[in-house]
ROFI-641392 format. One record per residue (C-alpha): residue in one letter; x, y, z. Coordinates in steps of 0.5 Angstrom, whole numbers, plus 2048, in hexadecimal, padded with zeros to 3 digits. Layout:
BEGIN
AXYZ ...
//
This chain:
BEGIN
M85F89788B R86689388B T869890891 N870892893 V87188B895 T878889890 L87788288C D87E88088F N87B881896 M87487D894 G878878891 A87B876897 L87687689B I872872896 E87786D895 C87986C89D R87F86F89D S87E8768A0 E8828778A7 D87D87D8A8 P87687C8A7 F8748818AB R8778868A5 I8718858A1 L86C8828A5 G8688858AB P86788D8AB H86C8928A8 K86B8998A8 V86A89C8A1 D8698A389E H8628A389A R85F8A8897 G8648AD89A E8618AA8A1 P8648A58A6 A86189E8A6 I8628978A8 A8638928A2 V86188B8A5 R8648858A1 A86387E8A2 Y86587889F L85F87389E P86086E898 E85A86A89A S85587089A E851873894 Q84F879898 A85187D89E W84F8838A2 V8528878A8 F84D8878AD H84E88E8B1 P84A88D8B8 G84B8958B9 H8478968B2 N8438908B3 N84488F8AC S84888B8A7 L84D88D8A2 P84E88989C M85588689B R858886893 R85C881890 I86288388F H86687D88D P86287688A S86587288F G861875894 L86487C897 F85E881899 E85F88889B A85B88D89D I85B89489F C8588968A6 P85889C8AA E85E89E8AF D85A89D8B6 D85C89A8BD V8588948BB M85C8928B5 K8638948B8 S86188F8BE G8608898B9 Q8598888BC Y8568888B5 Q8548828B2 L85487E8AB R84E87B8A8 T84F8768A2 S84B87289E D84E86C89B Q84B868895 S846865898 G84386C89A Q84586A8A2 M8468708A6 N84C8718AB S84E8778B0 V8558778B3 H85987C8B6 D85F87E8B2 P86687A8B4 Y86A87F8B1 A8678858B5 F86A8848BC P8718858BE S8768818C0 Y87787D8C7 F87E87E8C8 S8828848CA D8898858C8 Y88B8838CF D88887D8CE L88B87C8C7 Y89287E8CA L8918798D0 L8908738CB G8958758C7 E89A8758CE G89786E8D0 A8948718D7 H88D8718D5 W88B86D8DB K88486D8DA S88486D8D2 Y87F8688D2 D87A86E8D4 K87C8718CE L87D86B8C9 G8788668C7 A8718678C6 Q86E86C8CC I86886F8CE R8688768CD T86387C8CD V8658828C9 N8608888C9 G85A8848CB V85B87E8C6 T85D8778C9 G8618738C5 V86786F8C4 N86E8728C3 F87386D8BF A87B86D8C0 V8808698BD W8888698BC A8898678B5 P88F86C8B3 N8918698AC A88A8678AA K88886B8A3 S88186B8A7 V87D8698AC A8758688AD V8718668B2 V86C8608B0 G86685D8B3 Q85E85B8B3 F85D8628B4 N8608648AC K85F85D8AA W86685C8AA D8678608A5 G86E8638A5 R86C8698A1 V86786C8A6 N86C86E8AC P8738708AA M8778728B0 R87C8788B0 K8838778B2 L88587C8B7 A88C8808B5 S89287B8B6 S88F8778BC G88C8728B7 I8868718BB W8808718B7 E8798748BA I8728758B8 F86C8768BD I8658728BA P85F8768BE D85A8728C0 L85D86B8C0 Q85B8678C7 P85F8628CB G85E85B8C8 A86085D8C1 Q8658598BD Y86B85C8BA K87285A8B7 Y87785F8B3 R87885F8AC V87F8608AB N8818628A4 Q8898608A4 H88D86189E D88C85A89A R88585889D T87F85A8A2 V87E8568A8 D8798568AD K87C8568B4 C87A8568BB D87B85C8C0 P88185B8C4 Y87D85F8CA A87685C8C9 F87385A8D0 A86F8548CC A86E8508C7 E86A84A8C4 V86A8438C7 P8708408C2 P87083E8BD R86C8448BB T87184A8BC A86D8518BB N86E8558C1 I8688588C5 V86885F8C7 T86885F8CF D8668648D5 L86B8618DB S8688678DF T8618648E1 Y86385F8E6 T8628618EE W86785E8F2 N86785B8F9 D86D85A8FB G8708618FE D87285D904 Y876858902 M87985D8FD E87B862903 K87E85C907 R88285A901 R885861900 E887861908 Q88A85A908 N891857906 Q88F851902 L89684E903 E89584D90A R88E84A909 P88C843908 V88B842900 S88983B8FE V88683B8F7 Y8828378F4 E8838368EC V87D8368E7 H87B8358E0 L8748378E0 G8728338DA S87482C8DD W87382D8E5 K86C82B8E4 W86782A8DE N86182D8DD A85C8288DA D85782D8D8 S85C8318D4 K85E82F8CD N8658308CE G86582D8D5 W8678348D8 F8648378DE N86383F8DE Y8688438E2 R8628448E7 D86183D8E9 L86883B8E9 A8698418EE H86483E8F3 Q8668368F2 L86E8388F2 V86D83D8F8 E8698378FC Y86F8328FA C8758378FC L872838903 Q871831904 Q878830902 N87B836906 Y87E839900 T880841900 H8808428F9 I87D8408F2 E8828408EC L87F83F8E5 M88383D8DF P8828428DA I87B8458D9 S87D84A8D4 E87A8498CD H87D8448C9 P87B8408C3 F87E8398C4 T87B8368CA G8808318CA S8868368CB W8828378D3 G88283E8D1 Y88A83F8D1 Q8898418CA A8858478CB V88284C8C5 G87E8518CA Y8828538CF F87D8588D2 A8778538D1 A87584D8D6 T8738478D2 S86C8478D0 R86C83F8D1 Y8698418D8 G8658478D7 T86684E8D7 P86B8538DA E8658558DF D86584D8E1 F86C84D8E2 M86C8538E6 Y86784F8EB F86B8498EB V87184E8EE D86C8528F2 Y86984C8F5 C8708498F7 H87284F8FA Q86C84F8FF H86D848901 G87484A903 L8788478FD G87D84A8F8 V87D8498F0 L8848498EC I8838488E5 D8898458E0 W88B84A8DC V88F8498D6 P89484F8D3 A89984A8D0 H8968498CA F8908498C5 P88D8448C0 K88D8458B8 D8858468B7 D88484A8B1 H87F84E8B5 G88384F8BA L88A8548BC R88E8508B7 Q8908558B1 F88A8598B4 D88B85F8AF G88F85C8AA T89685C8AE S8998588B4 L89585E8B8 Y89585A8BF E89A8558BD H8A28558BB E8A28558B4 D8A88508B5 P8A68498B6 R8AC8488BB K8AA84D8BF G8A284D8BD E8A08468BD H8A08408C2 P8A383A8C0 D89F8358C5 W8988388C5 G89883A8BD T8968418C0 L8988488BF I89C84D8C5 F89A8538C7 N89F8598C4 Y8A185B8CC G8A58618C9 R89F8658C6 N89C86A8CA E8948688C7 V8958618C9 R8988628D0 N8928668D1 F88D8618CE L89085C8D3 T8918608D9 S88A8638D9 N88785D8D8 A88A85A8DE L8878618E2 F8818608DE W8808588E2 F88185C8E9 D87D8628E7 K8768608E3 F8768598E6 H8798598ED I87E8538EC D8838528F2 G8898508EE L88C84E8E7 R8908488E7 V8948498E0 D8958438DC A89B8418D8 V8A08478DB A8A68438DA S8A48438D3 M8A584B8D3 L8AB84C8D7 Y8B08488D2 L8B08498CB D8B38428CA Y8AE83F8CD S8AC8388CA R8B083A8C4 K8B78378C1 H8BD83C8C0 D8BC83E8BA E8B483F8BB W8B48468BF V8B784D8BF P8BC84F8C5 N8B98568C9 E8BE85D8C8 H8C385A8CD G8C38538C9 G8C08508CF R8BA84B8CF E8B584F8D3 N8B08528D0 I8B18598D3 E8AA85C8D0 A8A68578D3 I8A98588DA S8A885F8DA F8A185D8D8 L8A08598DE R8A385E8E3 E89E8638E0 F89885E8E1 N89A85D8E8 E89B8648EA Q8958668E7 S8918608EA H8938618F1 L8938698F1 Q88C86A8EE Y8898638F2 P88C8628F8 G88B85B8FB V88A8588F4 L88F8528F3 T8938518ED I89684A8EC A89B8478E7 E89C8408E4 E8A38418E3 S8A783A8E3 T8AE83D8E2 S8B38408E7 F8B28478E5 G8B484B8EB G8AF84F8EF V8A984E8EC S8A584F8F2 H8A98558F4 P8A885C8F4 T8A98608EE S8AD8658F2 V8B28608F4 G8B285D8ED G8AD8588ED L8A78568E8 G8A28598ED F89E8538EE S89A8518F4 L89C8498F4 K89F8458EF W89D83D8EE N8A28398F1 M8A38348EB G8AA8318EE W8A682F8F4 M8A082C8F0 N8A58288EB D8AA8268F1 T8A48238F5 L8A08208F0 R8A681C8EE Y8A881A8F5 M8A08188F6 R8A08148F0 K8A58108F2 D8A48098F6 P8A580A8FE I8AA8058FE H8AE80A8F9 R8AD8118FC K8B2811901 F8B88118FC H8B48178F9 H8B381B900 G8B68218FD E8B18228F8 L8AC8238FE T8B0827902 F8B382B8FC S8AE8308FC L8B0834903 I8B6836900 Y8B383B8FB A8AC83B8FF F8AD842901 S8B08458FB E8AA8478F8 N8A28488FA F8A18418F9 S89A83E8F7 L89A8368F7 P8968348F0 L89382D8EF S88F8308E9 H88B82D8E2 D89282D8DF E8948268E4 V88E8228E2 V88E8238DA H8918218D4 G8928198D6 K89481B8DD G88E8188E0 S88B81B8E7 L88E81C8ED L88C8168F0 D88E8128EA Q8958148EB M8968128F2 P89980B8F3 G8978058F7 D8908018F7 L88A8048F8 W88B8068FF Q8918098FE R88F80D8F8 F88B8118FD A88F811903 N8958148FE L8908198FB R88E81B902 L89481C905 L8978208FE Y891825900 S893825907 Y89A826906 M89882C901 W894830906 S89982F90B H89F831906 P8A0839906 G89C83C900 K89583E8FE K8918388FB L88D8368F5 L88A8308F3 F88682E8ED M87F82C8ED G87E8248EE A8858238F1 D8818258F8 F87D81F8F8 G88281A8F4 Q87F81A8ED W8828148E9 N8818168E2 E88681B8DF W8828228DE N87F8228D8 A87C82A8D6 D8768268D2 G8748228D8 Q8728248DF L8768228E6 Q87481B8E8 W86F81D8EE D86C8168EE L8738148F2 L8708188F8 E86B8118F9 W87280E8FB E87580F902 S87C80F900 H87A8158FB K876819900 G87B818906 M88081C901 Q87B821900 Q87A821908 M881822909 V883828904 S87D82B907 D88082A90E L88782D90C N884833909 A88083490F M887833913 Y88B83790E Q88683D90F H88683D917 E88E83B918 A891841917 S89883E917 L89683A911 Y89584190D E898847910 V89F84790F D89F843908 F8A5846905 K8AA84790A G8AF84290D E8AC844915 G8A5841913 F8A983A912 E8AE835915 W8B082E914 I8AF82991A D8B2823916 C8B382490F D8B981E90F N8B5818911 W8B681590A E8B580E90B A8AF80F90E S8AC814909 V8A981890F A8AA82090F A8A8824915 F8A882C915 M8A5832919 R8A0837916 K8A183E91A A89C84491A K89E84B91B D89D849922 P8A3845925 N89E840929 D89A83F924 F89C839920 T89A83291D I89E82C91C A89D827916 V8A0821916 C89F81D90F N8A181590E F8A1814906 T8A280C907 P89C807909 V8A080590F V89D807916 Y8A180B91A H89F80A922 D8A380E927 Y8A6813922 R8AA818925 I8AB81F923 G8AE825927 V8AA82A928 P8AB83292A K8A9832930 A8A782E936 G89F82C937 S899829934 Y89782892D R89182692A E890823923 I88C82891F F88C824919 N88D81D916 S88C81B90E D88B814910 N885816914 S880810913 R87B817912 Y87F81790C A87F80F90A G88680E90D S888809912 N88880E918 V88E80D91B I88D81491F N890817925 V88981792A D88D81A930 E891820931 L89881E930 D89D821936 S8A4823935 A8AA820939 P8B182393A I8B481F935 G8B8822930 W8B6820929 N8B7823922 G8BC828925 R8B682B92A E8B682A932 N8AF827932 S8AC82292E I8A581E92D S8A381792A L89D816926 N89A812921 V89C81391A P896810915 P89880C90F L899811909 G89681690D C89781D910 V89681F918 I895827919 L896829920 K89582F924 P89783092C C892830931 
//
């Protein structure tokens, strides 16, 4: 009997250019001698012989070779077993080795028409449950459903250890006009390595799965089939509390960490600890230091360790450098069980040009803009996402939601937002393309950021979205309903730059730059600000924060203690990079570890203790966090004493009777009997002093209560007199 498969269809399959191998392969209804039957076809290029095993009949039907390349066919009786795909293919190779598998081409699509519609519209918020490698059971057969978006590819095949990386074995079918290619491979287990072999118009490339949940440890790049549903979470109480709280009225003190260089593991080949080890060590440290959150520099899979994670390839994969996705779930869970939130850096602004990644994924500019004036970042040598393409927006937004959903992440700090907002960012006048209105704003990126924020807050109440944004773009942290971008918080880069520039100056010159210190309060309530002293301030030749401080050894430590004290009393949430809290001397090196041995010295130990006490006071005193973003939470007492380089101000809670007073002296001179006005008569006590001997300071402190006198000062009817330490900060509270 001759087959009814045409030579053209055979040729497209064998030459790896078929968009629908299911048209030939798998079970097909045929008329056999006047009776309905099932023709089963399989392309088995490495097999000498093949059979269809029919469990219902407990026998094997031989398949005949209908093309010399290895295309086989058998005519089988029409019954439920054949229709359901529960039959198996048995093969024998040249060595005589036998193998049995279910037929990948006998199973229906995992995608409904509604799935394809939502993906096309860019509104499939859980696209990560459909695309990528999904564990699936069909008609009692468990395997892995692979799906990838590559609309302009000539053909796509999934390759891996399971098919000897042979692109002829598992070609995928293209689902109509969606551009999605799909195949279900039965019997495949988690742990299998795979990639997509994409037949582009001029070459064939093995690409990583954009939706993969795991990958090999770099520099190896294969993806790993992973089941994310097996971990049992134990953070229910924490998650419920998070949903109920207004995070903007809570204390947020963030410890920023690069996991690979926080501490070295001498027993590891690469010096890296596992996520589980890091969970225990970091939680212990952060509880000791009284932080509220840990922020991890990007943990999405990235090929180049030296990028610190900011050039990601696997957006849905926690980097395997420190363990498995389940290990990372344990990390987050353990933090939550001890009351610590976990934030991660997220990078939707750009991606690297690695050939196995997103670049030219199907042979065209699929994820990136084709025009380099819009699609390439001149500073970083990376590519920029095409935010105007629905599928790309869907990829990014669903990725953000993925981290909230699958890993219980408490917030995303979005990297390089400024580069997304402006088409001319870091470009010369002839290197960018204006928007449709002739302006420089990236309208598509702005729309994407609003959508990301809306969906994040709508679907996961209580999470934080934080923008690293360095321009004066208005409304970054304002609701989208009033025209804002919808972020929870914005990094206050202006405060950071002005304050560090001021602190680097010799104290004798600071009185001429007093405005740099106080300027931030002019705009402090225009956004929901977070005050960052991040990794960016201790790299690329800047030196450590301690090294940036002026003066002799004592003054450097005093200046840094003063900087932190001013920061913690200033309106805004807090972020401090690892190592800064104990005064590391060396500039941060991602290939080393922190200088933990410095804690043998009293000066460094004192610095660490002061940050711990600042965090404890910050969490205890509602006036320091409750009204961070409104003018009602702050009031100057004296911002004009530039000659003495002293600043005094109040922080106020919602309760008008709950307030603290900060007095900061930016000179190395002790001010005895320094008078400041106070809002009400009564006694005041010192609750913090950065010069305390507990912190290796000179111990110019105020031991006794400070009673007010009816002496008008700073425009107030009552005032107190106190000792203000050199290069120090005093925080007072009414008794």
